[in-house]
Each structure stands twice: as structure tokens, then as C-alpha cells.
N, C-alpha and C positions, 0 to 999 in steps of 0.2 A: 504493500500500500504506500509506503514511503517513497519507493522508487517511482511508482505511478505518479504521485503528486508532484514530485520535483523534476525527475528526469524527462518525463514524456509530456509535460505541459505544452512545450513549444511545438513539437512535431504534431501533437494532437489537435492543434488549432489550424493546421495547414489546409484541411479539407474545406474550410470556410472560403478560401480565396484561390487555392492552387488550380483546381479544375476550371473554375470560372475564368481565370486569366488565360489559361491555355485555350479554352473554347473561343474566347473573343478574338484570338489571333487568327483562327481558322478562316480562310478567305471564302466568302460567298456561301451558297447553300448547296452547290453541286457536290454529289457524292458525300453528303453529310454523314451518312451512316458509317462508311469506311473511315472517314476522318475522325469521328468521335471514337470509334474503336481503336484507331491508331494512337490517339492522344492518351486514352486509357492504358493501352499497352505500354507506352513510354513511362507513365506514372508508376504502374505496377512493377516494371522491371527496374526502374530507378530505386524504388523502395527496397526491392529484393537484393540488388547488387550492392548499392551504396550503403544501405543501413544494415540489412540482415547479414550479408556476407562480409563486407569490409569492416564495418564498425562493431557489430555485435559479435561476430565470430573471430575476427583478428585483432582489431585495435584495442578492444577491452582486455585482451590478454597481455598487452604491453603496459602493465602497471608498474609503477615505481614504488615498491613496498606498499602496494594497495592504493596509491594515489594516481590520478589521471589528469589529463589536460596537456596543452601544448608545452608548458614550461616543465612539467613532470617528464614528458617524453624527451624534451631537450636534455634534461639532467640525466636521464637514463642513457641516452645516446652518448653524452659526454663521458660517462663512466667507462665506456669501452675503449677510450683512447688515453694513452699516457699524457700526451699533450693535445687536448681537443682542438680541432681546426676551428678557425674563426667562423666558417660558414654555418656550423651547427648553431652557434650563438645567434648569428644573423637570422637563421630560420626561426629560432625561438622568439626573438624580438618581433619579427614580422607576424608570426602566428598570434602572439599575445596582442599586438596592436590591432590586427584585424578582428579579433574577438571583441575589442572595445568598440570598433566600428559597427559590428553586428548588434552590440548591446543597446545602442540608441535607436536602432530600427525596429527590433522585435516588439518592444512594448507599444510603439506607435502603431504599427500595422496590425498587430493582434487585436488591440482594444478597438481601434477604428473599424476593422472589418466586422467585429461582433456588434458594435453599436449601430452600424449601418443597417442591420436587420430590422431596426425600429421603423424604418421607412416603409417596409412592407405591411407592418401592422397599422401604422398611421402615416400616410404619405405627407401630411402637413408637418411632420416632425423633422423633415430633412434639414432645415436650417439649425436644428438643435443638436445634430450629430456631433459636430466639432466641440461645442461647449460641454456636452455631456462627457465626451472623451477626455477633455482637459481636466474636468473635475475628478474623473475616475483615476487618471494618471497621477494627479497631485495627491490623491488619497493613498494610492499604492506606495508612492515614495515617502509620504508622511509617516506611515505605519512601520517603515523599515527600522526605525530606531527602537521599536519594541521587540524586535527579533522575530525569527520565524518559529521559535520553539512552541509558542502558544497556539499559533494559527495553523501550524503544519499538521496538526491532528486531523483537521477537516480536509486538507489538500487531497489526500489519498482517496477517500470515499467519493468526493466530488468528481475527481478525475476519472475514477472507475465508472461512476454513473455516466459521465460524459462519453466515454468510449462505448459503453453498452448501448446508449441512445444512438450514437453514431452507427454502430453495427446494425441495430434493429431497424432504424429508419432507412438504411440502405438495403437491407434484406427484403423489406416489403416490396420495393420496386424491382429488385432482381427477380423475385417470384413472378411479378407481372410481365417481365420482359427478360427471360433467361438467355436470350441470344446474345446479351451483352457479355457473357462469359467467354465469347470468342476472343475477347481482348487479352486473354491469357497467352495467346500466340505472340511471341516476340517479333515475328516477321511483320506483323501489322504495323508495329511502331517503326521498324526500319523502313518499311514501304512508305509510310507517311513522310519520313524525313527525305527519302529519295525523290518522291513525287512533289514535295513542297520545298525544294532545296533553297529557294529564294528567301523563305522565312524560317528555315530550319534552326538558325541560331536564336531567333526570337522565341520560337516554340520551346527550345531547350531551356531558355531562361525562365519561362513560365513553369515548365515541368519541374525545374529545380526547386520551386517553392514547396513542392511536396516533401522534400527531404530536409529542408531547413529545420534545425533542431536536432539533427543527428549528432552534432558535435557535443550536445549536452550529455549523451550517453557516456562519453569519455571524461568530460570535465567533472561530472558528479560521481565518478567511480569511487572516489575515496569516502563518500558519504554512506554508501550502501554495499559496496562490494559487487563483484561481477555477477554472482549467481542470481540475486533478486532482479537485476537489470535484464538479464537474459530471459528469465522466467516470465517477467512482466511483458516483454516484447513478444515472445512467441505464443504465450497463452491468451493474451488479451489485446494488446496494442496493435500488432501487425494484422491479425484477422479482422478486427473492427475497422481499421483504416481501409483495408481492401474492400470490405463489404460496403463501406460508405462511398468510396470512389466508384465502385461498380453500380451502386444504387443511383448516384448522380448521373452516370452515363445512361443507365436504363431509363431514367426519368426524361432526360433530354431526347433520347431516341424515340420514346413513345409520344412525347408531347410535341415534338418538332423543334429543331434547333432555333428556328427564327422566333419562337415564342418565349424563349427562356433567356433571362438576364442573369439571375443569381440562383443556379440550381440547388445550392446547398440549403437555402432558406425556402425557396419556392416548392421544393418537393415535400415539405412538411404539410400535414393537414392544417386547415385554417385555425381549428380550435387549439392546436398545439404550438402555433407560431410564437405567441408571446412568451410562454414559459421557455420555449426553445431559445429565444433570443436572450432571455435572462440567464439560462444555463451556459450559453455560449460566452456571455460576458464574464461570468465567473471563471470559465475555463481560460479565457484570455488573460484575466488578472493573474491566475496561477502561472500561466506561461510567462508573463512578465516577471513575476516573482522569481521564477527559476533562473532567468538570464541575469537578473539583478544580483541575486545571491552568488551566481557563478562569477560575476565581475568582481565582487568583493574578494572571493577566494583567489582569483587570478592576480588581483592587485596585491594581496597579501604575500603571495608567492614571489611576485616581482620585487617587492620591497626587501624580502628576506634574501633574495639572490642579488641584491644591490643593483637592480635594473631601474628602480624608481626611488625617489626620495622618501624618507620616512613620513608616514601619515598616521593619523589617529585610527587605531583599530580597537573596536569595542566588542568584547565577547558577550553574546546575548543568551548563552545557555551555560548552565553549570555542568552539564553532562556531555554536550556535543561540542568538541573543540572547533569543528568546522563552521559553526554558526557565528558569523561575525558581522559587524556593521561598521561601515567606514563613511562618516558624514561628508567628507570632502568628495569622495567618489559619488555618493548618493546625490549630492547637490548638482554636480556636473552632469550626471546622467539625466536627472530630471529636467534641467534646463535644455539639454540637447533634444530630449524626446518632445517636450512642449513646442520647441521651435519647429521640429519636423512636422508635427500635427498641424500647426498653423500654416506652415509653408506649403504643404502638399494638399491638405484638406480632405483626402479620400484614400482608401486602401488601394484602389486601382492605380492612382498616381504614385503611391508609395512603393508599389510592387516593383516599379522600375529601379528604385533605389535599393531594393532588397536582393541579396544573393551574392553580390560581388565579394563582400567580406567573408561570408560563410564559405563560399567556394574556394576562396584563398586560404582559409584555415584548413580546409580539407586537403589541399595540395601540400601545405606545410606538414600536416600530420602524416600524409603518405610518404613524403621525403624522409622524415625522421624515422618512421616505422620501417622503411626499407633498411636503414642503417642498423636498427635494433635487430631485425630479422637476420641480417648478415653477420653482425659482430657479436650479438648477445645470444640469439637463439641458435646460431651456428647453422642456418639453412644453407643448402647447396646454392652456389652462386646462380646456377641456371634457374632454380625455383624463385629466387629473389628477383632476378631480371624479368621472368615471366609475369610474376605478380605485379611488379612495378610498371611494366608496359601496359598490361590490361587496365589497371586503374589510373594510370597516367592518361590513357585515352579517354576514359570516362570522366575523371575529375577535370582534365584539361578541356574537354568539350564543354562541361558546365561552366568552367571559369571563362572560357572564350565567349560563351553565350551571354554571360552576365556582364562581361567587359564591354560587349556591344551596346549595353544600355548605359555606358558611362556618362554620356551627355544628356540622357533623359532622367537623371537622378542618381545613377550609380556613383557619381563623383562624391556624393555626400559621405557614405561610409569609407570610401577610398581616401578622402581628405582627412577624415577623423583618424583612420589608421595611420596615414602618413604623419600626422601631427604627433600621435602617441609614439610611433617608432622614432621620430626625431627627438622627442623628449627623452625616451629611454636610452637612445644611443648617445645623446649629449651628456646625460647623467653618468653613464658608464665611462665615457671618455674623460669627462671632467674629474671623476673620482680617481681615475688612473693618473692623470696629470698632477692632481693634488697629492696623491700618495708619493709620486716621484719627487715632487718639490719638497715635501716634508722629509722624505728620506735623505735628501741631499743636505738639509739644514740641521738634522738632529744628531745627537751624540749616540754612539753605540751603547746599548744598555749594559753589556758585560763590562765595558770600560768604566762606566759610571758606578756600577755596583762595587767593583773592585776598589775604586778610589774612596768611596764612602765607607767601605769596611776598614780601610787603613786609617782614614781621618774622619771619625764620626762627628757629625754636627750635634747640636743639642737635641736630645731625644725627649719626646712627649708621650704620655700614655695613649693607648688605643691602637686601632688598625686603620691604615689608609689604603684605599683601593684606587689605583690609577688605571683608567680605561684607555686602551690604545688598540688600533687595528694592525700596527706593525709589530711583529713578534720580536724583531731584532733591535729596533731603536728604542731609546729612552722616551717615555711619554712626555709630550710637551708640557702637560700640567705638572709633572714631577720637577722638570727643570725650572719652570717659573715659580713653583712653590719654594724650592731651595733658594732661588735668586732673591725672592721678596721676603719670605718668612725666616729663612736660615735655620729651619728646624726640620726634624724628621721624626715620624712616628716609630713606636717600638716595633710594630709589625707593618710591613709595606708589601702590598700585593700588586703585581703588574698583571692586569686582567685583559685578556683578549677574547672577544666573542666571535665565533665562527659559525658559518651556516653550512650544514651538511648537504650533500647531494640527495640525501634520503629525506622523506617527508617528516619523519620523527626519529628522535634519538633516544634509546632506552636510558633510564636514569643512571644505571651503573656505568654508562659510557659517556655521560654528559660532561663530567668534570675531570680534569687532570691537574695535578698539583706537583710542582718541582720547586725545591728550595735552592736558591743561590747561596745564601748564607743565613746567619741568624736574623738579619734585618730584612732580607728580601725573599719573596717567593713569586714564582710564575704560575698563574692559574689560567687555563684555557677552558672556556665553556663552549660547547658545541650544541646548537639547536638545529632541529630539522626545519626545512623551509616552510612547513605548514604549521609550525609551533609559534606561539606568542613568546618572545624572548623576555622572560622574567628572571632578572639577575639575582635578586635576593633569594628566590626559591631554589635557583640552581646552586648558589653558594652554600645554602643550607645542606645540600647533598654532600658537600665537602666534609661534613662532620663524620661521615662513614670512613673517610680517608685519614682521619685523625686531626683535622683542622677545627679548632674551636671557634666557630663563626658566631658572633653576636652582633646583630644589626644595630643595637643601641650604643655599641662602642666603636662602630665603624663609620668612617667618613669616606664618601666617594668623590674623587677629584676628576672633573671633566674639563677638557679643553674646548672652549667655544671659539671657533675660528670665524673671523670677519674676512670674507673673501673679496678681493678686488680683481677685476679683469686685467689681463696683461696689456702691455703697450700695443698700439695699433700697428707697430712695425711688423708684426707677424701677419700670417695670411688672413684675409677678410673672413674666411670660413671659421678659422680657429678663434678669432676675436669675437665673432658673433656667437659661436658655440660657448665660449667662456662666459659671456654675458648671460646666456640662457642658464648655464650651470649655476652661476652666482645667484640668479633670481630664484631658481629651484631650491638651492641650499638655504636661502633666507626664509623660504616658505615651508621648509620641512618641519615636521613636528619635533618638539623638544626631545632630546635623547633621554632625559630623566623620565618623561612620561612613556616613551616608547619601550624602555627597558624596565619599567615598573619599579623604579628606584624611589624610595620615600624622599620627598622634596626637602624635608628637614635634615637629611643626612648628606646633602649634595653641596659641594663647593665647585663653582665654575670659574675658570681662569681664562680670560680672553686673550686671543692672539690675532694678529692681522697677517694674511697671506696674500701675496700678489701672484696670480696664476701666470 
């Protein structure tokens, strides 16, 4: 039930608009029966090959200690190399960026397509569709701060009811027109593309709407595990989707294609139309919730992997670590979705903007999956090449079809993805330059420790913890503390926080402690990229290793860097990138809050760095 409510909300709302869009592209009324059967065949085999075979059977097996998603797959692929090539990181950045592009489209098109059903119940309500959609979207984003833990209990049953209604409403029309089952023949789909070559790419772009949401199977793998996702797909979701698409086709063939505008809603009996619109609206809200939650998880992973600046992460469940809320991401998503609804005004117009980001994510997933098959699963190269060629042809065709809609609205998610990728790449490049700059200016830690052991300054009681990302150099906060205060604590800990390529690190592997001498110790804390980095809790684990950690006698020394862009004598691109990195660093959330350090135990020492 949980997998139904979260994983399949997005793909479960595709029948509202996918077949409608494909049908509207069909030219004229000539040979309408064979055209409708051809379109159905394309939808059915897209679901079968892309979702059932590629994602459910293969991609969900590529878990990184139970976690899924583009960044998890990137981390899994990187593990197989001693020195990971840059192109794997580039693919991870592109995949994550395109998911953000998809995240602003899904809530807009899903909720709009459901609310548009009100026009069939009351034609005079047409002018209220956009305002109602805006109110629902604002409500969806407003309740995010309360977390999904309380409302997720009803997600599963509502989504299960939705799929059962989808299947039953389609089955009724299949019984009335069983000839629609001829669409099971894949040759009908290929024949349609061959005889309508001029519009083949446009048709494939509409057909792709039926499989959008497939990426959620992998992104949400860590929440439920593979088995519930697979069982839900084959036992309920896949059969009900097929029944509904067949039912829409049967209804169109029986009623006459020229008489139908929105087969999904029009094939319902008049008495059931209003409750059906209500149920569809609930389903689209759940679909929106799924992609919003997925965006939080992806952003959290990107921050842990140092691909994005630190942002506030709030855990909304005491039992489920994956349920998080990020207010900055929430606000940016909400503004983006509202702008899209106002700019496009209808789900038909938005469908042109939908697909290019999702199809791009699928190509990235395929590329990284091939690496994992070859180097991690040890497949024979011939099998890897055959798999790659088959799905490159399928995914590449979908991407090309959606790219053809670039100037009809597809530029929106592409532009969002490009901006996110630019931010991520600038942040990683800026961090690297900052690290190199700091390393050149700092004193070797071993040299400092040896000198202080020979000539001890004045000692004061307690423990001082100095945070640093460089394991070899002396922390800037330590150097400035000695320079200004000329004292040293009785116990001094050089603390480095690392992020593992695994989603979670067991408690007995989280902390390592090495003593330099009686004054200094080196502590390395390792968190998984899906974990919230809580330093006090991690240091408390050090008690098992013999370290008597007491938060009330410990002070944490942090260096707060004030960054300045370098001189303009460098390349224009680097100067511009430095300015972007500087602005991102200024707006990053406070390290004290991010690492869950009590504010009363923190001493911050400021330094200025010119990039």
C-alpha cells in the first residue's frame, strides 16, 4: 500500500492526458480504426518495454545498499573505479538537474488535467480551472512542512481505489468492443509510425506521456525496497493501466473519433463524472506529493555529496529517516509550478513542455546502468552492448521526440535543468578551488602538533573540537585561536566529516579515533549520503572506543570564511563562476544548524579568502 501511494502516483495519472494527446495528433478521420489501434499498441509496448522490462526488472536491481535514484546509481558506478572518470560525475549532475526540471512540470500538468474535468460537469466552470488549480497547488506545498508521515496512511488506499476504478471503467468498454485487443500486436504500432512518418516524432512525444513517472520506481526504492514495488506493479498497477488504455480506445472506436475530445472523462457514465473528477484530483495531488518528496531526497543526497550548498533539512518523522522537508526547495518548486500554470493555462499546452527532462533522466540512468552491468554485475560485454543498443534506440527515440517540442514549451524544463546543472557544477568547482587555496595557505597539522607538544601554551580545562575538511592541514580556526587567545584546551580534537558512497553507515563504522599525543586526537566521522549529519550523536558513539565525550565541557570551533571573487584578470568564465560560488556560499545554511551542533557550544572565527 505504501509503494502504491508514493511510487505509482505519477504514472497512475498519465491515462488522464496521454491517450488524448496522442489521439489529437492523428491526422484526419481516414483509417481511424487502424490509427487508434496503432496508437494503443505504441502505448502498451512503451509501458511493457520501458517500465516493466527496463525499470522494474533491471534498474530496480541496481540498488546502492537499498537506495535508488540517479545520484545513488552514480555513486554505485563510481565505486567500480579506483579513480572514477569525470564523465560519470557529469552524468550524475545532468540526471539530478533534469529531475529538478521534471519536478516543476509534474504537479502543474497533473493537477491541471484533473481539474479540467470540471468543464464536462459544468461547462461554465472553464474560467475557474486555473484559479482552482492554483489554490490546490498552494495547499499541496503549504502542507509539506507537516511531513508526509500523517497523511501517507491514506495515500495507499486512495491510490489503490484509483487504479481499481481505472481498470473497471476500462473493462466495461472493452467488453462492449473486444476488437480493441488487436492493439496487443506490436506490428500495428510500427505500421502507424511507418505510414505516418511525417508526424512520427510528435506521436512518440505524446506516447511518452504514458511512461512518465517510471523514474519514481527507482528514486523511491530506498523507501520500500524492490519487492513491494515489483508486486504492486504486476499485481495491480500494470493490469489496471492496460485495461484503462484499452477501454479508452474501445470507447473512441465505438463512438467515433470525431466525436471525442477527452476520452478519459467522456467514457464515464454521467452520474459518475463528478465523483470521478474528485477522485482524479486526489490522485493528482498524491502524484504531486510523490515528485515533491523525491526532490527533497535528491537535494539531500546532492548536499551530502557536496554537489549543492548546505540547506535546511527538517526530518518530519521519528521512525522514517527518508521523510524530510526542505523549505528552500519547497518555496522554489512552488513558485516554479505556479508560474507554469499561469503561463500555459491548460494541460494540453503543458504537455509540450513535459517529457524532455524525464526522457533525459532515462538516458542518464541507462548510461550509468550499463557501467554497473559491466563492472559491478560482471555481465559479458556482448550482453551489455546488446542491452545498451536496444534501449538506446528506445530511450533515444523518446528523447528525440521530446526534443522536437523544445520551442513549443520543452525549453522550460530544459532551462531549469541547465540552471541547476550550472549551479551544481559551479559549486563543485568552487569548492575545489577553495580547498586548493586553503591548502596552499595552511600549516601542516603534524608540524603544528609536534611544535605545540614541545612548547605548550597555557592550557585551559575542557575539550575543543576543531572542524576541518582537510585531513592533512591544521584547521584555520585552530591557528586563529592560538594567534588571538594564546591558549589551548586540555583535550583538542581535529574533526573531519566525510560522506560515504553508501546511503548509510553502521554505527560501529561511523567513528574512528587516532591520538597524536596527549593534547591532540584525530576523529573522522563518516555519514552515509542519505543520513542527516548529527555530530554530537556521532561523537557520543566514541564512548565505545574509550573517549569520554561530554557535550557540556566541549566547545566546537568553526571557521567562517568570507569569500571574495578573484581578480578579473582570469578568464571571464572563471570570474563569473567564482561570483556565483560566492553568492551560493553566502546563502548556504549555517554549519552549526546543518551538523546539529548546540549553538551555545559553538565558537566561530572569521577569515577572508580571495578565490
